[in-house]
Every structure is written in C-alpha cells, then in structure tokens.
C-alpha positions in Angstrom: -0.1 0.4 0.0 0.8 3.2 -0.9 1.9 5.7 2.3 1.5 9.3 1.9 2.6 11.9 4.7 0.4 12.7 7.0 -2.0 15.7 7.2 -0.2 17.2 10.5 -3.6 17.5 12.4 -3.8 13.5 12.1 0.2 13.4 13.0 -0.6 14.6 15.7 -3.3 12.1 16.9 -0.8 9.4 15.3 1.0 10.4 17.7 -0.8 10.4 20.4 -1.9 6.0 19.8 1.7 4.9 18.6 3.3 5.8 22.4 0.3 3.6 23.6 -0.1 1.0 21.2 3.4 1.1 19.2 2.7 -2.0 17.1 0.0 -3.8 19.2 -3.6 -4.1 18.1 -6.2 -2.1 19.4 -10.0 -1.4 19.4 -12.1 1.7 18.1 -12.6 1.8 22.0 -9.3 1.8 23.4 -8.6 4.7 21.3 -11.0 7.2 22.3 -9.7 6.3 25.4 -6.1 7.8 24.3 -7.4 10.3 22.2 -10.3 11.8 24.1 -11.7 13.8 21.7 -15.2 15.9 22.4 -16.3 14.6 19.1 -16.6 10.9 19.2 -17.6 10.3 15.8 -13.8 11.8 15.1 -12.1 8.9 16.5 -13.9 7.1 12.9 -12.6 10.0 10.9 -8.6 10.1 12.1 -8.6 6.3 11.8 -9.9 6.3 8.7 -7.5 9.1 7.5 -4.8 6.7 8.8 -5.7 3.8 7.2 -6.2 6.2 3.7 -2.9 7.3 3.8 -1.1 3.9 4.7 -0.4 4.2 8.2 -3.2 1.9 9.6 -4.0 -1.4 9.0 -7.8 -2.9 9.8 -9.3 -6.6 9.9 -12.3 -8.0 11.3 -13.0 -8.7 15.2 -12.8 -12.4 15.3 -15.8 -12.9 17.4 -18.1 -9.8 16.2 -17.9 -8.7 12.9 -19.6 -5.4 13.3 -16.0 -4.1 14.9 -12.7 -4.2 13.3 -8.8 -4.4 14.9 -6.9 -1.6 13.8 -2.6 -1.7 14.3 -0.3 0.9 13.3 2.5 0.9 11.0 5.9 2.0 12.6 7.5 5.5 12.1 10.1 4.0 10.6 8.4 1.8 8.0 5.9 4.1 6.6 8.7 6.7 6.1 10.9 4.1 4.2 7.4 3.2 2.3 6.8 6.9 1.6 10.2 6.6 -0.6 9.1 3.1 -2.4 
C-alpha cells in the first residue's frame, strides 16, 4: 500500500496512538480513550485518515464482525514506504 505524508492534525493523533500502542492491535474504544476527542465521530475520521494514508491496517474482529481491529505502522516503516 502506498504511504502518504499525514496532515499535521492527523500526525498529532497518530503520535498519541503510537505512544500508547506501538505496533500492538487495538480497538476503536481503546483509541477513543487515548485520544479523548469531544466528538466521538472524530475518532472514526482519524482512524479512516490513518488507513487511507497507509499508516494503519484494519481487520475484522474475530468475534464481532461489525467491529474492526486496528494496528499502526511504525514511523520508520511508514517513512520508508513513502520513499518507494
């Protein structure tokens, strides 16, 4: 997947998520607790941007397929992939 530079507002949220999860998997609810956004829909927008720009991968939750499991790409890997 092509990785693109993140907008600064998204990069700030990525940094918060990375400091908490690194490359471990996490859920939307866990991301919400870390990001502490006033608008709950903003967390979905942030995760969508991270996926769209190639900094986040998603997979279906093994028990509840309505939910997703997220995993961040490391900053080193993302920047390396941008140069490809």
